N, C-alpha and C positions, 0 to 999 in steps of 0.2 A: 384505566390507569391515568392519573393526572399528568398533564404535560410538564416535562422537566424544564425549569427555567434556565435560560442561557447564561453563560459566564459574563456576557456584557451586562445583563440585568443585575447580577450580583456585584460586578465591579462598579456599575453606576450607583447602585444602592449603597455600597461601601463608601464611595467618595461623598455622596450626599450626606450620609450619616456622620462621617467624619467632619465635614464642613459645618453641618448643623450643630454637632457636638461642640466644636470650637466656639461657635457663636453663642450657643446655649450656656456653656461653662463660663464664658466671659461675661455674659449677661448676669448669670448667677453670682459670679465674683463681684461684679460692679454693684449689684443690688446689696450684697452682704457688706461691701465697703460703705455704701450709703447708710445702711442700718447702723454700722459701727460708728460712722462719723456722727450720726444723730445721737447715738448713745454717748459718745465722747462729749458732744455739746451739752447733753443733759447733765453730765457730771460737772462740766465746767460751770454752767449756769447755776446748778444747785450749790456748788462750792462758793460761787460768787455771792449768791443770795445769803448763805450762812455767814459769810464774812461781813457782808453789809449789815445784816441783822445784829451780829455781835458788836460791830463797831458802833452802830446807832444805840444799842442798848447800853454799852459802856459809856458812851458820850453823855447820854441823857442821865444815866445813873450818877455820874460824877456831879453834874449840875444839880440833880435832885438832892444829892447828899448835902451839898452846900445849902440848898434851900431849907432842908430839914433842920440844920443847925441854926440858920437865921431865924426861922419861925420859932424855935424853942427859945432863943435869946430874946426876941422881941416880946413874946408872950410872957416871958419870965421877968425881964428887966424893964419893959415898957418903953415909952418914947422919950424918956428923959435925955437931957443933953449929954450927960456923961455916958449913958448907955449907947446913944447914937454915935458918939466918937469912937467908943470901943468897937462897935459893930462896923463902922466905916473902915477902920484899920483892918479888921478881919476880912471884909469884903474885898478890899484892895489886894490883900495877900492871896486870897483864894483865886481871884481873877488872874493874878500874875502867875500862879502855879498851874492853872488849868487853861491851856491854849485854846480850847474849844469855846470858852466863855467870852462873850463880847462884853458882858457886864452883869452886875447883880444890883437889884433895886428893891426898895421897900416903899409901899404906898399906903397911906391911911385910908380910912373908909370913904373918903371923898375923892380919892384918886390923886392926892398930892404926893410928890416925891419927898419922902421923909429922909432917906439916906440911900446912897448908891456907891458903887465902886469907883466912880470917877474922882479926880483929884479934889474937886469942890463939892461940898455936901449940899449946898443950896441950889435949887433950880426952880424956875417959875413954871415948869411944864406940868401938865395935868394929864393923866392917862385914864381917866374915868370912862373914856369912850372906847377903850380897847376891848377886843373880844374876850380876852382872858379875864379882865376886870369884871366885865358884866357877867361872865360865867360864874365867878366865885361869889358875886353878890347874890346870885339866884340859886346857888348850890351850896349845901352845907357840908359836902364831902370834904375830907381833909387830905385826900390823896393828890398826887401831882396831876396837873392838867397841861397837855401839850396843845398849844394854841396854833392858830393859823399863822403862817409866816407873814411878817409885815416888814416895812422899811423902818428901821430904828429912827426915832426922833432925836436921839442924842448923837448918832454916828452917821445917819443917812445910808446905812447898809442893810441888806436883807438879813433878817434874823428869825430864828425859830424860838418863840417864847415858851419857857417851862415855868409854871407857876404853882404856888400853894396858897391856900386861904389862911389869913390871920384872923383870930377871934379875940374879942374882949373877954374879960374874966367871966362875964355872964353868958358867953357863948354866942353873942351877936357878932355880926360881921365887923371885923376890925381893920381890914385892909388886905393887901396882896404882897407876897414875897415873890419876886420875879428873877429868873436867870435867863439871859438871852444867849443863844448859841448862834455863832456866826455861820451863816449858810456856806460861806467860803470854806469853812473847815470841812464840811461834808463834800463840797465840790472838789477840793484838793484830793480828798481820799478817793472819790469816784473817778477822778481823772487818772489815778494811778492804775486803773484797770484797762486792759486791752480788750475792748468790746467791739472793735471794728468801726468802720465808718458809719454804719447804720444801726449799731447796737444801742441799747438804752438801759439805764438803771434808774430806779425811782424809789421814793419814800412816801408812803401814804398813811393817813389815819384810818382807824377802823370804821370811821364814819364816811369814808370815801372821799376825803379831801386830799388833794395832792400837796405835799409839803416841799418836795424837791425832786427834780428830774435832771438827768443828763441825757441829751443836751439840754442846757438850761434855757427856759423860756419864761421871762418874768410874767408874761400874760397868763401862763398856765398855772402859776403858783396860787394856791388857794382855791383852784377850780374843782368842781365835783367830777368824780369818775364813777359814780354809782351805776351808770348805764353801760359801763365798759365790760367786755367779757372777762377780763382779768379780775375785776372786782366781784362780779357775780360768782366766778369760780372760787375766789378766796372766801367769800361768805359761806359758800356751800361746803368747802372742804378745808379751809384754813391754810393748807399748804399743798403744793403740787406742781406739776409741769404740764404745759400744753402750748399748742400753737395758737396765737391770737394775732389779728390784724389791728394795729394800733389806731385808736381814734385821734391821736395827735398828728400823725403824718402818713397813715395808711400803709405802713410797712408791715409785712408779715414777719413775725418774730417768734422764736421759741422762748417762752417765759417760764421762769421758776419763781414762785412767790412763797414767802415765809413770814410768819408773824414774829415780832420781838418777844423776848421772854417775859419782860416785866412791864411793858407799856403797850397801850392799845394802838399800836402802829404795825405796819407790815411793809416789807420791801419786795421789790421785783427786780430780777436781772433778766434781760432779754437780749438775745442775739439774732440778727437778721438771718432768715432762712436762706436767702440767696447768697449771703456771704459765708454762711456755714457750709454750704454745698458748692461754693465756687471752685475750690481746689479739687473737690471730688469730681465736679463736672469736667474740668480741664483734664484731669488724669484719666477719667472714663472716656472722654472723646479721643484722646491720644491713644489710649490702650485699645479701645474698640476699633479705631481706625486701623491700627496695626493688625488686630485680629481679623478684621474684615478683609484687609489687603491680603493677609496670609490665606484666609479662606478662599478668596477669589483666585489667588495663584494656585492653591491646591486644587480648586475646582477646575481651572484651566488645564493644569497638569493631568488631573484625573480624566478630564474629557479627552485630552490628547491620548492618554493611555488607553481609554475605552475605545477611542477611534482606531488605534493601532490594533487592539484586540479584535475589534469588529472587522477590520481589514484582513487580519490574519484568518479569522473564522470564515470570512467571505472567500479568501483564497483557498482555504481548506475545503469549503463547500464546492468551489469550482473544480478543485483537484479531484474531489470525490465524484462530482458529476462527470468529469472527464474520464476518471477511472471506470465509473459505472457504464459510461457510453462505450468505452473501449472494451470492457468486459462483455457488454451486450453485443457489440460488433463482433467480438471474438467468438461469442456463442453462436451468433448468426453465421459467421464464417465457418465455424466448426460444424453447425448444422448443415450449412451448404456443402461443406466438405464430406459430410456423412449422409447427405440426402440427394436423392436423384432429382435432377432439375425438372424432368418431364412429368413424372408421376407423383412426386412428393413423398414417395416411399424412401426408406433407407437405401443407400447405394451399396455397391459390392464391398466397398471398404468397410463400412460399418457392419455389414453382414459378417465379414471375415473376423472383425474384432469381437463382435457379440458371440459368434460361434465358438471362438477360442475360449472366451470366458465361461460360457455355459457348458462347453464340453469338459473343461477342467473341473467345474463344480460337480457335474454328473460323475466324473471320474472319482472325485473325493468322497462323494456321498453314495456312490453305487446306485445312481438313479438312471432311469431311462431318459433318452433325449431323441427327439424325432425331427425330421426335416421334410418339407413338402416342396417339390419342384413343380411349378405350373407353367405351361406353355400354351400360347394362343394357336389354335388350329388354323392352318392355311393362312397365316398372317401375311406371308409374302404376296399371295394372291389378293389379299385385302388391300394391300398397299398398291398393287398394280392396278386394281380396278377403281379404287376410290382416292388414291393419292396418299402421299406420306402425311399430309396434314390431317386427313381423316383417320389415318392409322394412329397418329399421335393422340387424337381425340379418343379413339377407341381404347388405347392403352390407359389413358387417364381415367376413363369411365370404369374400366375393369379394375384398375388399381384401387379406386375409391371404394368399389363394392367389396373387393377382397379384404381391404383394411377394416371395413365395418363388420365383416363376418369372422375375422380372426378373433381368437379368444381374448387377447389384450391383457393377459396376465403379466406380472413382473417377469421380465426375461424373454417374453414372446416378442418376435420381431418379424415384420413383413418387409421385404426388400425386393428391389429390382436386381435380378441376378445378371441380366444382360440381354439386350435386344428385346424380344417379346417374352422372355422367360422371367418369372417371378418366383421368389422363394419365401417360405414361412418357416421360421425357427420356433420349435415348440419344446422347451425344456420340461422335464418331469412328465413326459407324455410317451405312451407306448405306441406301437404301430396301429393298433385298432383305433385309438383316439385320434391319431393324425389322419387316418383314413376317413374317419367321420367328418373331420374339419374339411378335408379336401373334397369330399363328396358334397358337403353342404355348399361349398363355393361353386363347384361345377354346376350343380343344379340351379343355383341362383343366377349364374351367368346364362345358362340355357333359357331360364325363364325370362330373361331380359328380351330375348328374341331380337337382337340387333341384326339387321339384314346383312347377309354376306353371300352374294351371288356366286362367289368363287368357291364356296364350300358345298359339298354334297348335301349338307343339312339345310342350306339356305340361310342359316343364321350363324352368328359368331358363337363359337364354343371353345372350350379349353380341355386340355388333357393334363393329368397330374400324376406325379410319381411320389410315393410315400416310402420313407425308410425310417427305422428306429433301431436303437441299440442301447445296451448298458455297457459303456466302454470299460475296457480292462487296461490296467496300467502296463506300459511297455509293450502293448499289443495293438491297441486301436489308436487312430488319430482322427481329427475332425474331418479330414478330406475323405475318409472312408464313408462317412455318413452322407456327404453331398454326392459322392460317386454312386452310392447305392440308390439314392433318390433319383439321380439322373438315369440310372439303368431302369428303374421302375417306370419313369416317364417314357423311356424308349419303348418299353413293353406296352404301355398304354397306347402309344401312337401306332405301334405295330398292330395292335389289336383292333384298330378302327377309329381311334380318336374319340373325343368327347366321353372320356372315361377316366377312372382312377386306377392306377396300378400300384401294387405294393411289392416290396422286395425285402427279403431277409438280409439285413445289413451284414450280418456275420458271414452269411453264405456269399454275399456279393463281394465281400473283402477277400474271401478265399478263392473266388472264381478267377480263372486265368484272364 
């Protein structure tokens, strides 16, 4: 059978499980809070990227609409003076109505300013060296072109050029219509977003050219980002979300990138991972500290409780040990009270108790009960010749032999009746059976041949009296059985000793 685990083990296990559960549940809650925080930031950056893409698309669309109108007018009306005056008024009105526009310009095939939205029509400047001019010279496409941001020669401010090609009637290159968008217009819009101290938003071309970024760095405008992870992921999937470490400042950010609907540009909105999780970290540290403190207090309380349980169990064990020791001592005392100190046999008191019990049982079941009374022959002479110490040794030896030869069944009892007299109680035994037991004992003692110079036989011998009866209610008592065995012993001694005498217990009880 497996060993039963103690209550202190289960109490300790319970406390440990509760403490670990508290810490585990708090860890699970904190991790879920982190996941939720990242999911919230993903929604924020995605919404921010959509807003930026829509704003950029609308801004460029407005400028491009003006360019479409200008291209149509120039290609239809030509470069005549009257046509240029009408176009100048139109360009001034459109620039005034569109706050994102820094200016509108028309250049001929040589890069000269033909007309613009500035108050004066004439200007000695030539833009044939600009990227957008060179692009349209070498490309016949009629769609809009978003150029690399430059510092305007007319205003000295950063602008994003949006341009369209002008053609002569024969389809040859006839010049460029240009709309310049003030970068400050985008910057003011980007500044309205709360992206934290280390967040970043940016506008890129599909060719991997940075057009604008917050925080603004003039040195980074027009630089290539083709080797950046955000550009590689954009080219691979066009839109998405991911963590990237910035090549600009080395900050790890969560990026959402999205293309514009009508133009070959894309935007990114990125929030710093450290800032995203800063509030979560502080909340987690405070909450976890509280949970750990609670777990420690619970653990200390549980340990105290387990120690008290252990002390109680120890006290109970000590009480049980004390009780067992007392019971053992009581049994020992009881045995001593029921045992003869010299021979180790039952004493007279135990004999009387057992005789009473077995006599009552024999009376209830109508069974025979027998008693054997044994006496050492010439024992007084033995003591006189060899001393009382030798006599005690002789009694011990004879008692040990008699106990070994007694039947030893349940209910059988060998006792010291008194002095050198010994008795054997034999329940469920008739006179013949008791006589056989007594005779076996007598013969065994005679065979010992213990020297006894005071005996005519020269050795120690015993005489025995045997009596048996089937007791009758209200007629017989246990003393009758002992008295009958004593009378039979007397007959054995009278007959010469070293013999077994038997008596009819019923007759003995009736004798005067």
